[in-house]
N, C-alpha and C positions, 0 to 999 in steps of 0.2 A: 523327789519329794524333799523339801527343805525342812530341817529341824531347827527348833529354837536353840539358841546358844546355851540356855539353861539345861534343856533336856540333854544336849550333847555332852555336857560336863557331868551329868548325873548318871546317864544310862551307860552300862558297860558296852563296849564295842566288840564285835567279833574279831578275833585275830585271824590273820591269814594263815592257812595251814602251812606248817613247816614241811620241808622235803624230808621224807623219812628214809633213813639209811637202814641197812639190814640189821645194825646193832640195836635199833629201837623199833624194829618191826613187831607189830602185834600178831598174836596167834592167828587171828582172822585174816590178816594180810599175808602171813606165811602160807596159810591154807590156799588162798587164791593164787599166790605166786607158784607154789608147788604144782598146783593143778595146771596152770598155764604153761609151766616149764615142760610138762608132759604133752602139751598140745591137746588137752582134754577140755570138753565143754562141761558145764555144770551138770548137764544131763548124763554125760558119760561117767563122771565121778559118782553121781547119785546111783546109777545102775550098779557100779562096782561095789558101793557101800551097802546098797539095799535100802536106800531112802529116796525121798522125792527131790526133784531139782529145787523146789521151793525151800526145803530145809537147807540144802547146800548154800543157796543164795542168802538165807537168813544167817547162817553161820559166818559166811564171808563178809556180810555187812555188819556183823556185830549185833544183830537183833536177838540172836539166841546165843547163850553161852555154851561152850564146848564142855560136855560132861565126860567122865572117864571112859564110858563105853564107846561114845562116838569118836573120841580121840583115838582109841585103839583101832576101831574100824576104819577110820580115815587113814591112819598111818599104815595099816596093812594094805589098803587099796593103793595108796601112793608109794608103797614099798620104801618107807622111811621109818626111822626110829621115832617113837612118840616124843622124845626130847626135841626132835627137830621141829615138831609142831608147837611145842610148849615153851622152849627156851627163849627168853626175851633178848638174849645177846646175839641171836642170829647165827650161832655156830652150827655148821652143818655136820650131821652125823649120819649121813645117808648109809643105808645098808648096801645099796648098789644103785647107782644112777643108770637109768635106762634111757635109750633114745626116745625122743618125743614121738608122739603119734604121727605128726606131720612128716618126720623123717622116715618112719617105718612105712607109711603109705607110699612115699616116693620110691623107696627101695623095692616095694612090691611091684610098682609099675616098671621099674628098671629091669627087674628079673623077668618080666614078660616080653621084653624086647628081644630081637634076634641077637645072637652072640656077638656078631661084629659090631652092632650098634651099642651093646653093653660095653664092649671093650673100648670103643671110641669115647663114650660118655665117661667111663671111669678114668681114662687117661686125662681127659679134660678136667675132671674133678681133682685128680691128683696134682696136676700142674697148678691149678688154682690154689689148692691147699699149701703146696710148697711155697708159692708166692706170698700167701697170707702169713705164713710163719716167719718168713724172712723180714717182712715189713713191720712186724710187732716190735 
């Protein structure tokens, strides 16, 4: 659709979204990031907090503002300090970082393998990790 040169000069144009670094991350973005870092779906987080998935979605999209009660409940579920959800500078003050759910599920599958297969797989992982730390 073509616009008139007069309209174009008068009407404000939408600016392209800037790439957001952690230092300027909004609380709703931190909430989504922390949830994803743990490998959780919105449904899983909602169950841990005792709310619906729709509310989690609304908080993450900025449709609802985080109130003090929900910040505490979310922080407890995510096992982070409330500051980590609220601080605009993106500083992490994790109480303790836990492995993601994806990693834990894989570990459970590994533990079900016979011992010789576990040993082989763990040696392979160790070799890969040694190589990954050398190339950094």
